C-alpha positions in Angstrom: 167.2 -5.4 51.9 165.8 -7.2 49.1 167.2 -6.5 45.5 165.1 -4.4 43.3 163.8 -6.3 40.4 163.7 -5.0 37.0 161.0 -5.6 34.5 161.3 -8.6 32.3 163.9 -8.4 29.3 162.8 -6.6 26.4 159.8 -4.6 28.2 161.9 -1.8 29.8 165.0 -0.7 28.1 166.1 2.3 30.4 165.4 4.4 33.2 164.8 8.1 34.1 166.1 9.5 37.5 162.5 9.1 38.8 161.7 5.7 37.6 164.9 4.4 38.7 164.5 6.1 42.2 160.9 4.7 42.4 162.4 1.1 41.3 165.3 0.8 43.9 163.7 2.8 46.4 166.4 5.4 46.8 166.2 9.2 46.5 167.4 11.1 43.5 170.0 12.9 45.5 171.4 9.6 46.1 171.2 8.4 42.5 173.0 11.7 41.6 175.8 10.9 44.2 176.1 7.3 42.9 176.5 9.2 39.3 178.7 11.8 40.5 181.3 8.8 42.4 181.2 7.0 39.1 179.0 3.8 40.9 176.2 4.3 38.5 176.6 5.4 34.8 173.6 7.3 32.7 173.6 7.4 29.1 172.2 10.3 26.9 170.0 9.0 24.0 167.8 12.0 23.8 170.2 14.5 25.5 168.2 13.8 29.1 170.0 11.2 31.4 168.9 7.6 31.1 170.0 4.6 33.0 170.1 1.2 30.9 168.5 -1.8 32.4 171.9 -3.5 31.9 173.7 -0.6 33.6 171.2 -0.6 36.0 171.6 -4.6 37.0 175.2 -4.0 37.0 175.2 -1.6 39.5 172.8 -3.5 41.6 174.9 -6.2 41.6 177.6 -4.4 42.9 176.0 -3.9 46.4 176.7 -5.3 49.2 175.0 -8.5 50.0 175.3 -7.7 54.2 175.1 -4.5 55.9 178.7 -3.3 57.1 179.7 -4.5 60.4 180.2 -1.2 62.8 183.2 -1.6 65.2 183.0 -0.9 68.9 185.8 1.0 70.9 
């Protein structure tokens, strides 16, 4: 899986759920689940949730580099 690329610094400061979903290729439901689990933290500058570019970079950096190994019985 390739890492999502954020826009160059200074261009995009925060993302909506829809923008982040398009950026990283995950559904809104998956994003909601990550927020609920405390893995992704939104801010509410205008009362609506936004994800800062810095938070998105931190969150993406926490993803595993390799897929999990399935144990066989």
